[in-house]
C-alpha positions as CSV (number, residue, x, y, z in Angstrom):
1,M,118.0,80.2,66.0
2,L,116.8,83.8,66.8
3,N,114.2,83.7,69.6
4,I,111.4,86.2,68.7
5,S,108.0,86.5,70.2
6,G,105.4,88.1,67.9
7,R,101.9,89.5,68.0
8,I,100.5,89.9,64.6
9,H,97.6,92.2,64.0
10,L,97.5,92.6,60.2
11,K,98.9,90.3,57.5
12,I,96.1,90.3,55.0
13,M,97.0,92.4,52.0
14,K,100.2,94.0,50.8
15,K,100.4,97.7,51.7
16,L,102.0,100.6,49.9
17,F,104.5,100.9,52.8
18,S,105.3,99.6,56.2
19,F,106.5,101.7,59.1
20,V,109.4,99.7,60.7
21,I,110.1,101.0,64.2
22,P,112.9,99.5,66.4
23,T,112.8,100.4,70.0
24,H,114.8,99.7,73.1
25,N,113.7,101.0,76.5
26,G,111.3,103.4,74.8
27,E,108.4,103.5,77.2
28,K,108.6,107.3,77.4
29,T,108.7,107.9,73.7
30,I,107.0,105.1,71.7
31,V,103.4,106.1,72.7
32,R,104.0,109.7,71.5
33,L,105.2,108.4,68.2
34,L,102.1,106.1,67.8
35,Q,99.8,108.9,68.8
36,S,101.4,111.2,66.2
37,I,100.7,108.7,63.5
38,N,97.2,108.2,64.9
39,Q,96.5,112.0,64.7
40,S,97.3,112.1,61.0
41,S,94.6,112.0,58.4
42,S,92.8,108.7,58.5
43,R,92.4,108.6,54.7
44,Y,95.9,107.2,54.5
45,F,95.6,104.5,57.2
46,K,94.7,101.7,54.8
47,S,97.9,102.3,52.8
48,F,100.3,101.3,55.5
49,E,101.0,99.0,58.4
50,T,103.2,99.5,61.4
51,V,105.8,96.9,62.6
52,I,107.4,97.5,66.0
53,V,110.5,95.5,67.0
54,D,111.3,95.7,70.7
55,D,115.1,95.0,71.2
56,N,114.8,93.4,74.6
57,S,113.7,96.4,76.5
58,K,114.2,96.3,80.3
59,D,111.4,98.7,80.9
60,I,107.7,98.4,80.0
61,T,107.9,99.4,76.4
62,V,105.9,96.4,75.1
63,T,103.3,96.8,77.8
64,V,102.6,100.4,77.0
65,V,102.4,99.6,73.3
66,K,99.9,96.8,74.0
67,N,97.9,99.1,76.2
68,I,97.4,101.7,73.4
69,I,96.7,99.3,70.6
70,K,92.9,99.5,71.0
71,K,93.0,103.3,70.9
72,L,94.8,103.4,67.5
73,K,92.9,103.8,64.2
74,F,95.5,101.7,62.4
75,K,96.8,98.1,62.8
76,I,100.2,97.2,64.2
77,S,102.4,94.2,64.7
78,I,104.8,93.7,67.6
79,Y,107.9,91.5,67.7
80,S,110.2,91.1,70.8
81,F,113.8,89.9,71.0
82,K,114.7,87.7,73.9
83,K,118.1,89.4,74.0
84,H,119.5,92.8,73.1
85,L,120.8,92.6,69.4
86,G,121.0,96.2,68.3
87,P,119.1,98.5,65.9
88,A,120.5,97.0,62.7
89,K,119.2,93.6,63.6
90,A,115.9,95.0,64.8
91,R,115.3,96.9,61.5
92,N,116.2,93.8,59.5
93,I,113.7,91.7,61.4
94,G,111.0,94.3,61.1
95,A,111.7,94.5,57.3
96,K,111.5,90.7,57.1
97,Y,108.0,90.6,58.5
98,A,106.7,93.8,56.8
99,S,104.3,93.4,53.9
100,G,104.6,96.9,52.3
101,K,106.1,97.7,48.9
102,Y,108.3,100.2,50.7
103,L,109.9,100.1,54.1
104,V,109.8,103.4,56.0
105,F,112.1,103.4,59.0
106,L,111.3,105.5,62.1
107,D,113.3,105.8,65.3
108,G,111.2,105.0,68.3
109,D,111.8,108.5,69.8
110,V,110.4,110.7,67.0
111,E,107.0,112.1,66.3
112,L,105.4,112.7,62.9
113,K,104.5,116.2,61.9
114,K,100.9,116.9,60.9
115,N,101.3,116.4,57.2
116,T,104.2,113.9,57.2
117,L,102.0,110.8,56.6
118,K,100.3,112.6,53.7
119,N,103.7,113.6,52.2
120,I,105.0,110.0,52.5
121,Y,101.9,108.7,50.8
122,N,102.2,111.3,48.0
123,L,105.9,110.6,47.5
124,L,105.6,106.8,47.3
125,S,102.4,106.7,45.3
126,K,103.1,109.4,42.8
127,E,106.9,109.2,42.2
128,K,109.0,106.3,41.0
129,I,111.8,106.2,43.6
130,K,113.9,103.6,45.2
131,A,114.8,105.3,48.4
132,F,114.3,108.6,50.2
133,T,115.4,110.4,53.4
134,G,113.5,112.9,55.4
135,I,114.5,115.4,58.1
136,W,113.7,116.4,61.7
137,D,112.5,119.9,62.7
138,Y,115.1,122.1,64.4
139,H,112.6,123.3,67.0
140,Q,112.9,121.7,70.4
141,K,110.4,121.6,73.2
142,T,113.1,122.1,75.8
143,K,114.7,125.5,76.4
144,A,118.0,123.8,77.3
145,F,121.0,125.1,75.3
146,F,122.5,121.9,74.0
147,P,119.5,120.2,72.4
148,Q,118.8,123.4,70.6
149,F,122.4,123.6,69.4
150,K,122.4,120.0,68.1
151,A,119.1,120.5,66.3
152,L,120.3,123.6,64.6
153,R,123.6,121.9,63.8
154,D,121.8,119.2,61.8
155,W,119.5,121.8,60.1
156,S,122.6,123.8,59.1
157,Y,124.2,120.7,57.5
158,W,121.2,120.1,55.3
159,F,120.5,123.7,54.2
160,I,123.4,126.0,55.0
161,E,126.6,124.0,54.9
162,R,125.9,121.4,52.3
163,E,128.5,121.5,49.5
164,K,127.4,123.6,46.6
165,G,125.6,121.7,43.9
166,C,125.5,118.5,46.0
167,R,122.4,116.8,47.3
168,Y,121.9,115.4,50.8
169,Y,121.7,111.7,50.6
170,L,122.4,110.1,54.0
171,F,119.7,107.4,54.7
172,S,118.8,109.0,58.0
173,T,116.9,106.2,59.9
174,R,115.1,108.7,62.1
175,I,112.9,109.0,59.0
176,A,113.8,107.2,55.7
177,G,112.3,104.8,53.2
178,I,113.4,102.3,50.7
179,E,111.7,99.9,48.2
180,K,111.6,96.5,49.9
181,N,112.9,94.6,46.9
182,L,116.0,96.9,46.9
183,F,116.4,96.4,50.6
184,K,116.4,92.6,50.2
185,K,118.8,92.8,47.3
186,L,121.3,94.8,49.4
187,G,120.9,92.4,52.3
188,G,119.6,95.1,54.8
189,F,121.6,96.8,57.5
190,N,125.0,95.5,58.5
191,E,124.4,93.6,61.7
192,T,128.1,93.7,62.7
193,Y,127.4,97.1,64.3
194,P,125.9,96.3,67.7
195,E,125.3,100.0,68.5
196,P,123.7,102.9,66.5
197,T,126.9,104.4,65.1
198,V,127.4,104.1,61.3
199,E,125.1,101.3,60.3
200,D,123.0,103.9,58.5
201,I,126.0,105.5,56.7
202,E,127.3,102.1,55.6
203,F,123.9,101.2,54.3
204,T,123.7,104.6,52.5
205,Y,126.9,103.8,50.6
206,R,125.5,100.5,49.4
207,I,122.1,102.1,48.4
208,E,123.9,104.8,46.4
209,R,125.8,102.2,44.3
210,Q,122.3,100.9,43.1
211,S,120.1,104.0,43.1
212,S,120.0,107.7,44.2
213,I,118.5,108.5,47.6
214,K,116.0,111.3,47.2
215,F,116.2,114.1,49.8
216,A,112.6,114.8,50.9
217,P,112.6,117.9,53.1
218,R,108.8,117.9,53.4
219,I,108.8,114.6,55.2
220,I,109.6,115.8,58.7
221,V,109.5,114.4,62.2
222,N,110.1,116.0,65.6
223,H,113.0,114.7,67.6
224,E,114.0,115.9,71.1
225,F,117.8,115.7,71.5
226,E,119.7,114.6,74.5
227,G,122.2,116.6,76.6
228,F,125.9,117.2,75.9
229,W,127.5,114.0,77.2
230,P,125.2,111.4,75.5
231,I,125.7,113.2,72.2
232,A,129.4,113.6,72.7
233,I,129.8,109.9,73.4
234,K,127.8,109.1,70.2
235,Y,130.1,111.5,68.2
236,F,133.1,109.7,69.5
237,K,131.8,106.2,68.6
238,R,130.4,107.4,65.2
239,S,133.7,109.0,64.2
240,K,135.6,106.0,65.4
241,D,133.6,103.7,63.1
242,W,133.2,106.1,60.2
243,I,136.9,106.6,59.7
244,K,137.2,102.9,59.0
245,L,134.7,103.2,56.2
246,F,136.6,106.2,54.8
247,V,139.9,104.4,54.8
248,V,138.3,101.8,52.5
249,R,136.1,104.1,50.4
250,K,138.5,107.1,50.3
251,Q,135.6,109.6,49.7
252,F,134.0,112.3,51.7
253,D,130.3,113.1,51.6
254,P,128.4,116.4,50.8
255,V,127.0,116.8,54.3
256,A,128.3,116.1,57.9
257,T,131.2,113.9,56.8
258,S,132.4,116.4,54.2
259,K,135.8,117.8,53.5
260,R,134.8,121.0,55.4
261,E,133.9,118.9,58.4
262,A,137.2,117.0,58.3
263,I,139.1,120.3,58.3
264,K,137.6,121.4,61.6
265,P,138.9,118.7,64.0
266,I,142.2,118.6,62.1
267,S,142.8,122.3,62.4
268,L,141.9,122.3,66.1
269,V,144.2,119.4,66.9
270,L,147.1,121.2,65.0
271,F,146.3,124.4,66.8
272,L,146.5,122.8,70.2
273,S,149.6,120.9,69.2
274,C,151.3,124.1,68.2
275,L,150.1,125.8,71.4
276,F,151.6,123.0,73.5
277,I,154.9,123.2,71.7
278,F,155.0,127.0,72.2
279,V,154.3,126.7,76.0
280,L,157.2,124.2,76.2
281,F,159.8,125.9,74.0
282,K,158.5,129.5,73.6
283,I,159.0,129.5,69.8
284,R,156.9,132.3,68.4
285,T,156.8,131.0,64.9
286,I,155.1,127.9,66.2
287,L,152.5,130.1,68.0
288,F,151.8,132.0,64.8
289,I,151.4,128.7,62.9
290,G,149.0,127.5,65.5
291,L,146.9,130.7,65.3
292,F,146.8,130.2,61.5
293,F,145.3,126.7,62.0
294,F,142.8,128.2,64.5
295,L,141.8,130.8,61.9
296,I,141.2,128.0,59.4
297,F,138.8,126.5,62.0
298,I,137.0,129.8,62.4
299,I,136.6,130.2,58.6
300,A,135.3,126.6,58.2
301,E,132.8,127.2,61.0
302,A,131.7,130.7,59.9
303,K,128.6,129.6,58.0
304,F,127.2,127.7,61.0
305,M,128.0,130.5,63.4
306,T,126.4,133.1,61.1
307,F,123.3,130.9,60.9
308,L,123.2,130.6,64.7
309,Y,123.5,134.4,65.2
310,Q,120.6,134.9,62.8
311,K,118.4,132.3,64.6
312,K,119.4,132.7,68.3
313,G,121.5,135.9,68.7
314,L,125.1,136.7,69.8
315,A,125.1,135.0,73.2
316,F,123.9,131.7,71.8
317,M,126.4,131.9,69.0
318,I,129.4,132.5,71.3
319,R,128.4,129.6,73.6
320,S,127.9,127.5,70.5
321,F,131.4,128.3,69.2
322,F,133.1,126.9,72.3
323,T,130.7,123.9,72.4
324,A,131.6,123.2,68.8
325,I,135.4,123.3,69.7
326,I,134.9,120.6,72.4
327,L,132.8,118.4,70.1
328,Y,135.2,118.6,67.2
329,L,138.0,117.6,69.6
330,V,135.9,114.6,70.6
331,I,135.4,113.8,66.9
332,G,139.2,114.1,66.4
333,L,139.8,111.7,69.3
334,G,137.3,109.2,68.0
335,T,138.9,109.4,64.5
336,A,142.4,108.8,65.9
337,T,141.1,105.9,68.0
338,G,139.5,104.4,64.9
339,L,142.7,104.7,62.9
340,L,144.8,103.2,65.7
341,F,142.4,100.4,66.3
342,K,142.3,99.5,62.6
343,R,146.0,99.6,62.3
344,G,146.4,97.4,65.3
345,S,143.8,94.9,64.1
């Protein structure tokens, strides 16, 4: 039996929606999220509840949440796991105890923009939808290079590099919502993923077989990205798990996991392979073939680089180009690892 401790503050009437927030060692971020909700227009506070699921944090996450409860103008519920079970399980437990017609998932390290609560309310109360996904602002508080690069990378996926005529539909759990009845019908998130890798992508594919996910760009949160190495590790793990989904599904997506994105790591790996062969055997033809593959990478990355030049200037763009090369090689390594692991299993 799952061992959960709970503290219930509101279970009286069914709400329009429930915020479901998984958190793990989030003492430095969860308060800012709750404060951002609290600073929204209070006219919407009666329409939702907030359910927090603490995934066995080793810090004082639960304590800081309890300390702020009395200062909040809305009611919340807190549940705590006795052992670390992962975000998929945490979201599913939060959904189980949520009373809203819709479940709106938030990561514990985001903050709502000023009008986000209003826009969620308007979307769910005025439109007949089954699921939606929002976005995060590309502006970062830090002046560090990599967080800015990563934020612009995501923004470019949504608005610059998305395949023509296609909509963005990834159920991005930093900010995304779904009708609770549909969530239950689908069985929630796949709990076989113990880490945050592709549980949101896998869930997206199941949602899309039942109903379209609406892209809601006015539903925005702020999210501060980590540095290079934590993100690179996540890219490796995510690509390792995603390729297994692709092998079964045999279909690319219009954003992020698109054909264009697949070309980039493949072309880089082929370029480096040709370069290695040239160094060993001095075959010029192989060098030219390698340069051709590198040109393919440049063409595939041109939209993003142009976008960066327009936003941040030439120096930022050049640094981003070499950063992208490293990240796509990480993605290529993760993909190869996923294929080898699947073949060996």
